[in-house]
Backbone as a printed PyTorch tensor [residue, N CA C, xyz], in Angstrom:
tensor([[[173.6740, 146.7740, 134.1650],
         [173.2060, 145.4210, 133.6870],
         [173.0130, 145.2310, 132.1380]],

        [[173.7350, 143.9630, 131.8310],
         [173.5350, 143.1310, 130.4730],
         [172.2040, 142.9610, 130.1540]],

        [[171.3780, 143.5030, 129.1330],
         [170.1550, 142.9860, 128.7120],
         [170.5110, 142.3560, 127.1130]],

        [[170.2750, 140.9960, 127.3060],
         [170.2280, 140.0310, 126.1530],
         [168.9630, 139.4120, 125.5780]],

        [[168.6790, 139.8580, 124.4610],
         [167.1970, 139.0030, 123.9930],
         [167.6960, 138.1260, 123.2750]],

        [[167.1590, 136.9240, 123.1040],
         [167.3860, 135.7410, 122.0970],
         [165.9570, 135.3220, 121.5510]],

        [[165.8820, 135.4170, 120.0820],
         [164.6550, 134.6140, 119.5050],
         [164.9250, 133.5440, 118.5910]],

        [[163.7670, 132.8890, 118.2910],
         [163.8220, 131.5420, 117.5280],
         [165.2010, 130.6250, 117.8720]],

        [[165.1200, 130.2120, 119.3770],
         [166.3270, 129.3370, 119.8410],
         [165.8500, 128.1990, 119.4820]],

        [[167.2450, 127.1700, 119.2030],
         [167.1320, 125.6610, 119.0940],
         [168.5130, 125.3950, 120.0010]],

        [[168.7900, 124.0040, 119.9400],
         [169.8300, 123.5530, 121.0340],
         [171.0980, 124.2260, 120.3080]],

        [[171.0910, 124.5810, 119.1560],
         [172.3970, 125.0800, 118.5300],
         [172.6990, 126.4690, 118.7910]],

        [[171.7510, 127.3780, 118.3090],
         [171.7400, 128.8710, 118.0350],
         [170.6470, 129.4600, 118.2420]],

        [[170.6110, 130.9380, 118.3810],
         [169.3190, 131.7410, 118.0170],
         [169.2960, 132.2770, 116.5900]],

        [[168.3240, 132.5310, 116.1320],
         [168.5740, 133.3730, 114.9250],
         [168.9210, 134.9530, 115.1010]],

        [[168.5390, 135.5010, 116.2040],
         [168.3710, 136.8760, 116.3540],
         [168.9670, 136.7790, 117.8140]],

        [[169.9660, 137.8080, 118.1610],
         [170.4590, 138.0260, 119.4950],
         [170.7050, 139.5160, 119.4680]],

        [[169.5160, 140.2650, 120.3590],
         [169.7720, 141.7380, 120.7190],
         [170.5360, 141.9470, 121.7740]],

        [[171.6440, 142.7010, 122.0250],
         [172.5260, 143.0820, 123.2340],
         [172.4550, 144.8820, 123.0870]],

        [[171.9260, 145.2570, 124.0950],
         [171.6880, 146.8190, 124.2410],
         [171.2660, 147.2210, 122.8910]],

        [[171.8720, 147.8760, 121.9280],
         [171.4610, 148.4480, 120.8020],
         [171.9940, 147.8480, 119.4770]],

        [[172.4780, 146.4530, 119.5700],
         [173.1330, 145.9150, 118.4830],
         [172.1420, 144.6490, 118.4270]],

        [[172.0830, 144.3140, 117.0160],
         [171.4490, 143.2030, 116.5070],
         [172.2040, 141.9950, 115.9710]],

        [[172.3670, 140.7230, 116.3260],
         [173.1820, 139.8910, 115.6760],
         [172.4830, 138.6210, 115.1520]],

        [[172.5130, 138.3880, 113.7410],
         [171.7740, 137.4840, 113.2840],
         [172.8020, 136.1990, 112.9740]],

        [[172.2610, 135.0270, 113.1730],
         [172.8040, 133.6160, 112.5330],
         [172.9840, 133.9560, 111.2040]],

        [[173.8390, 132.9520, 110.8000],
         [174.2340, 133.0770, 109.2050],
         [172.9100, 132.7150, 108.4070]],

        [[172.7410, 133.3030, 107.4500],
         [171.4180, 133.0370, 106.4230],
         [171.9590, 132.5450, 105.1220]],

        [[171.2020, 131.6530, 104.7350],
         [171.3770, 131.2750, 103.3390],
         [170.2270, 131.2500, 102.3080]],

        [[170.5050, 130.6590, 101.1700],
         [168.9360, 130.7400, 100.2790],
         [168.5290, 129.4040, 100.1430]],

        [[167.7540, 129.2010,  99.1150],
         [167.6300, 127.6200,  99.0070],
         [168.5260, 126.8330,  98.1980]],

        [[168.9570, 125.4590,  98.7000],
         [169.7900, 124.6000,  98.2610],
         [169.4400, 124.6290,  96.6940]],

        [[170.5560, 124.3650,  96.2260],
         [170.5750, 123.9460,  94.6980],
         [170.0530, 125.2120,  93.8000]],

        [[169.7520, 125.9510,  94.1280],
         [169.5110, 127.4560,  93.3650],
         [170.7620, 128.2130,  93.0400]],

        [[170.5030, 128.9180,  91.8940],
         [171.7440, 129.9650,  91.4330],
         [172.2110, 130.6630,  92.2640]],

        [[173.5020, 131.2150,  92.1430],
         [174.1850, 132.1780,  93.1820],
         [173.2250, 133.2850,  93.3160]],

        [[172.8180, 133.7750,  92.3520],
         [171.9860, 134.9290,  92.3970],
         [170.4600, 134.8980,  93.3230]],

        [[169.8400, 133.6810,  92.9050],
         [168.6300, 133.3700,  93.6370],
         [168.9510, 133.1210,  95.1560]],

        [[170.1040, 132.4230,  95.5630],
         [170.3060, 132.0310,  96.7300],
         [170.9550, 133.2170,  97.4720]],

        [[171.6310, 134.0240,  96.9200],
         [171.5320, 135.6430,  97.5780],
         [170.0740, 136.5200,  97.6950]],

        [[169.4730, 136.2170,  96.7340],
         [168.0770, 137.1600,  96.8910],
         [167.6570, 136.7770,  98.1850]],

        [[167.2150, 135.5050,  98.1370],
         [166.3780, 134.7560,  99.3670],
         [167.4490, 134.8520, 100.5670]],

        [[168.5850, 135.0070, 100.8390],
         [169.4300, 135.0710, 101.8420],
         [169.1100, 136.4920, 102.6840]],

        [[169.1840, 137.2010, 101.5920],
         [168.9190, 138.7420, 101.9850],
         [167.3370, 139.2620, 102.5410]],

        [[166.5640, 138.5880, 101.7220],
         [165.0680, 138.3920, 102.0430],
         [164.8720, 137.9870, 103.4480]],

        [[165.6190, 136.8580, 104.0040],
         [165.4600, 136.5970, 105.1990],
         [166.1330, 137.2420, 106.3030]],

        [[167.3410, 138.0520, 105.7280],
         [167.8790, 139.0880, 106.7780],
         [166.9470, 140.2910, 106.8060]],

        [[166.2400, 140.8030, 105.6840],
         [165.1050, 141.6710, 105.7940],
         [164.0890, 141.5080, 106.9370]],

        [[163.4830, 140.0830, 106.9810],
         [162.5030, 139.6770, 107.7810],
         [162.9420, 139.5760, 109.0940]],

        [[164.3220, 139.0050, 109.3880],
         [164.8460, 139.0110, 110.7660],
         [165.0410, 140.4000, 111.3840]],

        [[165.6980, 141.2890, 110.5990],
         [165.9660, 142.4780, 111.1460],
         [164.8730, 143.4900, 111.3480]],

        [[163.4190, 143.3250, 110.6090],
         [162.3690, 143.9780, 111.0880],
         [161.9090, 143.2170, 112.3130]],

        [[161.8870, 142.1660, 112.6510],
         [161.4210, 141.2530, 113.8720],
         [162.1580, 141.9270, 115.0030]],

        [[163.4870, 142.2840, 114.8450],
         [164.4910, 142.6190, 115.9070],
         [164.3540, 144.1340, 115.9730]],

        [[163.5830, 144.7990, 115.1230],
         [163.5620, 146.5130, 115.1110],
         [164.7250, 147.0110, 114.3970]],

        [[165.1360, 146.3330, 113.6040],
         [165.9700, 147.3120, 112.7340],
         [165.8560, 146.8870, 111.3250]],

        [[166.6320, 147.5210, 110.3860],
         [166.4790, 147.0910, 108.8400],
         [167.8660, 147.3730, 107.9940]],

        [[167.8030, 146.9960, 106.9940],
         [168.9650, 147.1020, 106.2120],
         [169.9670, 148.3600, 106.3860]],

        [[169.1220, 149.4090, 106.2450],
         [170.0580, 150.9330, 106.3730],
         [170.6870, 150.8390, 107.6160]],

        [[170.4830, 150.0170, 108.8520],
         [171.2860, 149.8630, 109.9650],
         [172.0720, 148.6460, 110.1630]],

        [[172.3990, 148.2020, 108.9830],
         [173.4840, 146.9960, 108.9730],
         [174.8610, 147.7800, 109.2870]],

        [[175.7700, 147.2300, 110.3780],
         [176.7200, 147.9300, 110.4250],
         [177.8890, 146.8880, 109.7110]],

        [[177.8440, 145.6980, 109.5720],
         [178.9000, 145.0550, 109.3720],
         [177.9970, 143.5730, 108.6700]],

        [[178.7290, 142.9930, 107.3890],
         [178.2710, 141.6210, 107.1140],
         [179.2960, 140.9710, 106.7340]],

        [[179.4440, 139.3870, 106.7840],
         [180.3720, 138.7180, 106.4570],
         [179.9010, 137.6500, 105.5600]],

        [[180.2380, 137.6070, 104.2830],
         [179.6740, 136.9460, 103.1400],
         [180.7360, 135.5790, 103.0220]],

        [[180.1420, 134.1940, 103.1370],
         [180.8430, 133.4030, 102.7230],
         [180.2120, 132.9340, 101.2550]],

        [[181.2630, 132.4310, 100.2310],
         [180.9280, 131.9200,  99.0630],
         [181.2220, 130.4910,  99.0340]],

        [[180.6210, 129.7900,  98.5440],
         [181.4020, 128.2750,  98.1700],
         [182.6060, 128.3330,  96.9870]],

        [[182.3470, 129.3440,  96.2780],
         [183.1190, 129.4930,  95.1640],
         [183.4640, 130.9930,  94.7480]],

        [[184.3530, 131.1310,  94.8480],
         [184.7960, 132.8090,  94.4590],
         [184.5640, 133.1720,  92.8980]],

        [[184.3160, 132.1380,  92.0610],
         [183.9560, 132.4350,  90.7300],
         [182.6000, 132.9070,  90.8380]],

        [[181.9300, 132.9620,  92.1270],
         [180.2370, 133.6050,  91.9410],
         [180.6840, 134.9900,  92.4990]],

        [[181.7120, 135.5640,  92.7080],
         [181.8630, 137.0760,  93.4130],
         [181.0510, 137.8040,  92.5980]],

        [[181.2050, 138.0100,  91.4620],
         [180.7260, 139.2010,  90.5650],
         [179.1670, 138.7870,  90.6800]],

        [[178.7850, 137.7350,  90.3990],
         [177.2260, 137.5380,  90.2380],
         [176.5410, 137.6630,  91.5480]],

        [[177.2440, 137.2940,  92.5430],
         [176.5420, 137.7550,  93.9730],
         [176.7180, 139.2390,  94.1680]],

        [[177.4700, 140.0110,  94.0570],
         [177.9290, 141.5550,  94.0500],
         [176.6840, 142.2140,  93.4210]],

        [[176.1290, 141.6570,  92.2060],
         [175.2380, 142.1860,  91.2040],
         [173.9070, 142.2970,  92.3050]],

        [[173.6180, 141.2910,  92.7450],
         [172.3990, 141.1240,  93.6210],
         [172.6660, 142.2360,  94.8910]],

        [[173.9960, 141.9450,  95.5180],
         [174.0560, 142.6400,  96.6770],
         [174.0400, 144.2900,  96.6290]],

        [[174.6400, 144.5910,  95.3930],
         [174.5790, 146.1600,  95.2850],
         [173.5220, 146.8010,  94.9870]],

        [[172.3360, 145.9330,  94.2890],
         [171.1070, 146.6150,  94.0730],
         [170.3910, 146.2890,  95.3590]],

        [[170.7160, 145.7630,  96.2880],
         [169.8740, 145.5060,  98.0240],
         [170.3070, 146.6960,  98.8360]],

        [[171.0600, 147.4020,  98.5510],
         [171.4860, 148.5700,  99.4760],
         [171.2920, 149.7890,  98.6330]],

        [[170.6870, 150.7240,  99.1720],
         [170.7540, 152.1860,  98.8430],
         [171.9300, 152.7380,  98.9240]],

        [[172.3500, 153.7610,  97.9620],
         [173.7440, 154.3410,  97.5530],
         [173.8290, 154.9680,  99.0330]],

        [[175.4900, 154.7160,  99.5780],
         [175.7210, 155.3770, 100.6980],
         [175.4130, 154.6400, 101.8440]],

        [[174.7760, 153.5150, 101.7870],
         [174.3590, 152.6840, 103.2170],
         [175.0860, 151.3160, 103.3320]],

        [[175.8840, 151.2400, 102.4180],
         [176.6850, 149.8150, 102.4700],
         [177.3000, 149.6820, 103.7300]],

        [[177.5160, 148.3280, 104.5500],
         [178.0820, 148.6080, 105.7960],
         [179.6560, 147.8760, 105.4810]],

        [[180.3160, 147.9090, 106.4620],
         [181.5050, 146.9710, 106.5920],
         [181.3530, 145.8040, 106.2260]],

        [[182.1230, 144.9510, 105.1020],
         [181.9780, 143.9140, 104.5730],
         [183.2370, 142.8410, 104.6190]],

        [[183.1340, 141.7750, 104.8460],
         [184.1950, 140.9400, 104.0970],
         [183.6930, 139.7530, 103.4580]],

        [[184.2730, 139.2120, 102.8380],
         [184.1990, 138.0910, 101.5900],
         [184.9630, 137.3350, 101.6390]],

        [[184.6150, 135.8440, 101.7690],
         [185.8060, 134.7160, 101.6010],
         [185.0660, 133.4870, 101.0910]],

        [[185.9000, 132.4580, 100.6080],
         [185.4460, 131.3680, 100.0640],
         [185.5890, 130.3410, 101.2500]],

        [[184.5590, 129.4520, 101.5690],
         [184.3780, 128.3340, 102.4680],
         [183.2960, 127.0570, 102.2210]],

        [[183.6880, 126.1770, 102.6450],
         [182.7520, 125.2600, 102.4180],
         [181.7630, 125.2030, 103.5130]],

        [[180.3980, 125.2650, 102.7670],
         [179.3030, 125.4880, 103.4370],
         [178.6810, 124.4130, 104.1400]],

        [[177.6280, 124.5880, 104.8950],
         [176.9500, 123.4540, 105.6090],
         [176.4260, 122.3950, 104.6760]],

        [[176.1250, 122.5310, 103.2990],
         [175.6040, 121.3620, 102.4850],
         [176.4890, 122.0640, 101.1340]],

        [[176.7570, 121.1180, 100.2950],
         [177.0920, 121.0970,  98.8450],
         [176.4900, 121.9270,  97.9520]],

        [[174.9040, 121.9960,  98.4710],
         [174.2180, 122.8430,  97.2540],
         [173.8870, 124.1850,  97.6080]],

        [[174.6320, 124.6430,  99.0430],
         [174.5740, 125.9160,  99.1060],
         [175.8080, 126.9270,  98.5010]],

        [[175.5360, 127.9910,  97.8960],
         [176.4860, 128.6070,  97.3370],
         [176.9520, 130.1760,  98.0270]],

        [[176.0480, 130.6000,  98.9920],
         [176.1940, 131.8270,  99.6960],
         [175.4170, 131.8630, 101.2520]],

        [[176.2450, 132.4610, 102.0070],
         [175.8080, 132.5570, 103.4710],
         [176.2870, 133.9290, 103.6320]],

        [[175.4370, 134.5660, 104.6170],
         [175.8280, 135.8410, 105.2350],
         [175.4380, 136.1130, 106.7190]],

        [[176.1800, 136.7230, 107.4810],
         [176.2060, 136.8750, 108.7640],
         [176.1750, 138.4650, 109.0630]],

        [[175.2010, 138.8190, 109.8420],
         [174.9870, 140.3010, 109.8260],
         [174.8650, 140.8910, 111.2000]],

        [[175.6320, 142.3110, 111.4880],
         [175.3740, 142.6730, 112.6720],
         [174.9190, 143.9940, 112.5780]],

        [[173.6600, 144.3530, 113.0280],
         [172.9870, 145.6960, 112.6720],
         [172.8510, 146.5170, 113.9970]],

        [[172.4710, 147.7900, 113.9790],
         [172.0810, 148.5560, 115.0640],
         [170.6320, 148.7590, 114.9410]],

        [[170.0490, 148.6480, 116.2590],
         [168.7060, 148.9720, 116.4760],
         [168.2580, 150.3070, 115.8600]],

        [[166.9880, 150.4930, 115.3690],
         [166.5110, 151.7610, 114.7640],
         [166.2640, 152.5200, 115.9610]],

        [[166.6910, 153.9990, 116.0010],
         [166.1670, 154.8860, 116.9800],
         [164.8910, 154.8140, 117.0380]],

        [[164.5500, 155.1290, 118.3850],
         [163.0590, 155.1800, 118.6480],
         [162.3660, 156.5410, 118.8020]]])
């Protein structure tokens, strides 16, 4: 039997969906209008909180999909990103440029993680 748990549900989405031993987070962004570094840090802080609530953490991230509104921000975003992960724990990742939901947004990340073993 498939076991799906959804948390923080609204009409469009759930912020957290857990299926079996995998956690899926909706896209996380920072505060509109902040620098790329500040938006990246804030989005990753939100990822940390959601993963903790779901029973996971950044060491258990399997995949991350990163969207930047401008690829010129790639290096600055990576400076924050690289300091967020412990050496050897980086997930599979893709990064592309996209028009985000608001022109003031520069960064969005979508995360899939494994639950921590009990």
